[in-house]
C-alpha positions in Angstrom: -319.3 -2.5 66.5 -316.1 -3.2 68.5 -314.2 -3.4 65.2 -315.6 0.0 64.1 -314.5 1.6 67.3 -311.1 0.0 67.1 -310.7 1.1 63.5 -311.7 4.7 64.4 -309.3 4.8 67.3 -306.4 3.5 65.2 -307.2 6.0 62.5 -307.5 9.0 64.9 -304.1 8.0 66.5 -302.5 7.7 63.1 -303.8 11.0 61.9 -302.8 12.9 65.0 -299.3 11.3 64.9 -298.8 12.4 61.3 -299.8 16.0 62.1 -297.4 16.2 65.1 -294.4 14.9 63.2 -294.3 17.8 60.7 -293.8 20.7 63.2 -290.8 19.3 65.2 -289.1 18.3 61.9 -289.3 21.8 60.6 -288.1 23.4 63.8 -285.1 21.0 63.9 -284.2 22.0 60.4 -284.5 25.7 61.2 -282.3 25.3 64.2 -279.7 23.3 62.3 -279.6 25.9 59.5 -279.2 28.8 61.9 -276.0 27.3 63.2 -274.8 26.6 59.6 -274.3 30.3 58.8 -270.6 30.9 58.7 -269.3 34.2 59.9 -267.3 36.2 57.3 -263.7 36.7 58.1 -262.6 40.4 58.4 -259.1 41.9 58.0 -258.4 44.9 60.1 -255.2 46.8 59.5 -254.6 49.0 62.6 -253.7 52.7 62.1 -250.2 52.1 63.4 -249.6 49.6 60.6 -251.4 51.4 57.7 -248.9 52.9 55.2 -245.9 51.5 57.0 -245.4 48.6 54.6 -245.3 48.9 50.8 -244.7 45.3 49.6 -243.9 41.7 50.5 -241.2 39.4 49.2 -242.3 36.0 48.2 -240.0 33.1 47.3 -241.2 31.0 44.5 -239.6 27.6 43.9 -239.9 26.2 40.4 -239.7 22.5 41.3 -239.2 21.4 37.7 -236.1 23.6 37.3 -235.0 23.3 40.9 -234.7 27.1 41.0 -235.8 29.7 43.6 -236.7 33.3 42.7 -237.7 36.1 45.0 -240.4 38.4 43.9 -241.4 41.7 45.4 -245.2 42.2 45.2 -246.7 45.5 46.2 -249.5 45.3 48.8 -252.7 45.7 46.8 -250.7 44.8 43.6 -249.9 41.8 41.6 -247.2 40.2 39.5 -247.2 37.5 36.8 -244.7 34.7 37.1 -242.4 34.6 34.1 -243.1 31.9 31.6 -246.4 30.9 33.3 -250.0 31.9 33.5 -249.8 32.3 37.3 -250.6 35.7 38.9 -249.8 36.5 42.5 -251.9 39.2 44.2 -251.2 40.5 47.7 -254.3 41.7 49.3 -253.0 42.6 52.8 -250.0 42.4 55.0 -250.0 42.1 58.8 -246.6 42.3 60.5 -247.7 40.8 63.8 -250.7 38.6 62.6 -253.2 37.7 65.3 -256.7 36.2 64.9 -259.4 37.4 67.3 -262.6 35.5 66.5 -263.3 36.0 62.8 -261.1 39.1 62.7 -257.5 39.0 61.4 -255.4 42.0 62.6 -251.9 42.9 63.8 -250.9 43.3 67.4 -248.3 45.9 66.4 -246.0 47.0 63.7 -243.0 44.9 64.6 -242.6 41.8 62.3 -243.3 39.2 65.1 -245.6 37.0 63.0 -245.7 38.3 59.4 -248.6 37.2 57.3 -249.8 38.1 53.8 -253.3 37.5 52.4 -252.5 36.2 48.9 -254.6 35.3 45.9 -253.0 33.2 43.2 -254.7 32.5 39.9 -253.6 30.1 37.1 -255.2 30.4 33.6 -257.6 32.9 35.2 -258.9 30.5 37.9 -258.3 31.0 41.6 -256.0 28.2 42.8 -255.1 29.7 46.2 -256.8 32.3 48.4 -255.4 32.3 51.9 -252.6 33.5 54.2 -248.8 32.8 53.8 -246.7 33.2 57.0 -243.0 33.7 57.0 -242.4 32.1 60.4 -244.7 29.2 59.8 -244.4 28.4 56.0 -246.1 25.1 56.3 -249.3 26.6 57.8 -251.8 26.9 54.9 -249.0 25.9 52.5 -250.1 26.0 48.9 -249.5 22.6 47.2 -248.9 23.1 43.5 -247.4 20.4 41.2 -244.8 22.8 39.8 -244.4 25.8 42.2 -243.9 26.3 45.9 -244.6 29.7 47.6 -243.1 31.1 50.8 -243.6 34.6 52.4 -240.1 35.9 53.1 -240.8 39.2 54.7 -242.5 42.6 54.4 -240.9 45.6 52.7 -241.2 48.8 54.8 -242.4 52.0 53.2 -239.8 54.7 53.1 -240.8 57.8 55.2 
């Protein structure tokens, strides 16, 4: 009789313990996943900057030929590097780049911290999708075996 009671007690503790383990595990997973959601970055071009810049100048160093070429790429446009399958697209230009939370914007129209959002593809595949900065060329530098890319400056729109 003592053995039966002991067995029933152990069985009831074991069953109640199993039921309680499931709920906390799920709530921990839900909490962890809610923090894993990454906020999408937003680019805001202020009204006093819109239409004031028409292009950017990007220096491209061909490491194999030890030659630097400067390309003017329209904002919202693209160019193909000669004798390559690389395409450079300039999505945005901010003359005084600042980051406020997940928003990238410009603190004014003076070129205090020029930044260009650039997308580079090679053979149709995206190989770089980030910002180039003229004052800080090593920040987010694109490492490619043959080419180096540096933002030189912005090209103002003519009135």
